[in-house]
Structure formats: structure tokens, C-alpha cells
C-alpha positions in Angstrom: -29.3 51.5 -93.5 -29.3 49.9 -96.9 -26.3 48.0 -98.2 -24.6 48.7 -101.5 -26.0 45.5 -102.9 -29.7 46.1 -102.2 -32.0 48.6 -103.8 -35.7 49.4 -103.7 -37.0 50.4 -107.1 -40.4 50.9 -108.6 -41.9 48.7 -111.3 -43.1 51.0 -114.0 -46.5 50.4 -115.6 -46.4 50.1 -119.4 -49.2 49.2 -121.8 -49.1 46.4 -124.4 -51.5 46.4 -127.3 -53.4 43.1 -127.7 -56.1 41.9 -130.0 -58.8 42.6 -127.5 -57.4 45.8 -126.0 -54.5 47.1 -124.0 -53.1 45.4 -120.9 -50.9 46.8 -118.2 -47.6 45.0 -117.6 -44.8 45.7 -115.2 -41.4 47.1 -116.5 -38.2 47.1 -114.5 -35.3 49.4 -115.4 -32.2 49.3 -113.2 -28.9 51.1 -113.7 -26.2 52.7 -111.6 -22.6 52.7 -110.6 -23.5 50.3 -107.8 -24.1 47.6 -110.5 -20.6 48.0 -111.8 -19.3 47.8 -108.3 -21.0 44.4 -108.0 -19.3 43.1 -111.2 -21.9 43.9 -113.8 -20.3 45.4 -116.9 -22.1 47.7 -119.4 -22.9 45.6 -122.6 -22.5 42.3 -120.8 -25.2 39.6 -121.1 -27.1 38.5 -118.0 -29.2 35.5 -117.2 -32.5 36.3 -115.3 -34.3 33.5 -113.6 -37.3 33.3 -111.2 -37.0 31.4 -108.0 -39.8 31.3 -105.5 -41.0 34.8 -106.4 -37.6 36.3 -106.7 -35.7 37.5 -109.7 -32.1 36.3 -109.8 -29.8 38.2 -112.2 -26.4 36.7 -112.9 -23.7 37.6 -115.4 -23.4 35.2 -118.3 -19.8 33.8 -118.3 -18.6 33.3 -121.8 -15.7 31.0 -122.5 
């Protein structure tokens, strides 16, 4: 059983035009009430970092 803080989503393929043709790159779109339940607010800024092959998404605290 999955917890409310874990989700499995698909990376969508999108194409980017380059000088020598098109390349396929991954796109990630995530949304849902579960994000708000974890403290992420609509319109807020987030910091995304990569650590050992993982994406880490944290809210940006302004103050």
C-alpha cells in the first residue's frame, strides 16, 4: 500500500528543437491535493536539487 507522501508518475517525453535536429527530453508534471497536504502551497517557490540520482523538492522559505 502506498503512503500519502509517495507517488509513482510517468516522465513525459517532449521534443526540443536544436540546431542539428530534435532531441527527446523528459518532462515531469506533478500536482494534487496530496502536495498541499504535505505543505506545498499553490504559487509557492520550490528548490529542486539532485542528490545521488534522486530529485529533492523543498519549499523555499522566504523571510
